[in-house]
N, C-alpha and C positions, 0 to 999 in steps of 0.2 A: 603508427603502424595501421591503426584502424582507418585513418583517412586515406592512406595509400591503397589498402585493400578495397575500400569503397570506390575509389576512382577506377581501379582495375575492373571491378565488377560492373560498374556503369559503362565503361568502354567496351567490355565484352558484351554486355546486353545490346549496346548500340550496333556492334558488329554483327551479332546474330540476327538482330532485327533487319538490318540493311541486307544481309544475305537472304533472309527469309522473303523479303519483299522483291528481291531481283530474281529469285529462282523461277517464278512463273514466266518471266520474260524470256529467260534463256531456254525454257522447256516448251515454248510455243510450238503447236502443230503446224504442219504445212497447210496452206489454204485449200479449202474444199473446192473442187471443180471437176470438170469433165476430164481434163488431161492432167497427167502428173507434171509437176514442175520440172523444168529442164535444169541441167547442172548450173548453167550460167545465171538463171534466175535465182536459184538457191544460194549460189555464191554471192550474188549481189545483195540479197537479203541479209546474209550473214555479215557482209562487209559493213552494211548500214548499222547493224546492231553492235558490232565491235567498235565502230566509230562512235556511237552513242555512249558506250561505256567509257571509252577513252576520253571523250569530251567531258563527261560528268566527273571523272576522276581528276582530270587536269584542273578544271575550274574549281572543283570542290577543295582540292588541296591548296591551290593558290589563294582562294578566298579565306579558307580557314587559317592558313598560316599567316596571311596578312592581317586578318582580324586579331589573332593572338599577338602578333608583333606590335600592332597599333595599340592594343590594350596595355601591353607591358611598357611601351614607350610612354604612354600617357600617364600611367601609374608612377613610373620612375620620375618623370618630370614634375609631377605634383609633389612627390616626396622631396625632390631637390628644391623646389620653390618653397616648401614649407620649412626646410632647413636653412636656406639662405634667401630670404625674401628680397635682399638687395640685388640678387643675380637673376631676377625674374625674366627680364627682357632677353638676356642671353639664353637662358634655359628654354624659354618659349620659342625663340628663333630656331635653336638647334632641334627642338622637338618637331617643329613644323617641317623643317628640312628633312628630317628622318621620315616623317609620315608621307612626305611627297615621294621619297624614294620607295617606300614600301608600296604606295599606291601605283607607282610606275611599274613595278614588278608584277602587280596584279593585272594591270592593263596589258602588259606584254603577254601574259598568260592568256588573256582574252583574245588577243590577236592570234596567237598560236591555235587556240580552239576554233576560231573562225576559219583559219586556214585549213585545219583538219576537216571541218564540215564541208567547205566549198571546193577545196582544191584536191584533196586526196580521194 
């Protein structure tokens, strides 16, 4: 129970820290100048900011999920090899195949992020 509570507190702390660091970006003032910004300029600036947030979330979730998945796959394959050393070749082959599929999903997320940045 203590371990679960500690994980929840750490996750909550990370969430609060990330929100505290992004708040100044979202509350930025309009640029100082002689003329007030037109609606289209303001909308364009807002779109760029929203794209940045979407890109950061997409690649962060993909990389984080992929990293967790790769770590779990490697740990389980190491356990399997330690239990059955004679099946090392098959276990390692299946682990590598799984890692390739996980990495492919991360690369697809990177392609989507690039499309969001340059196309939308």
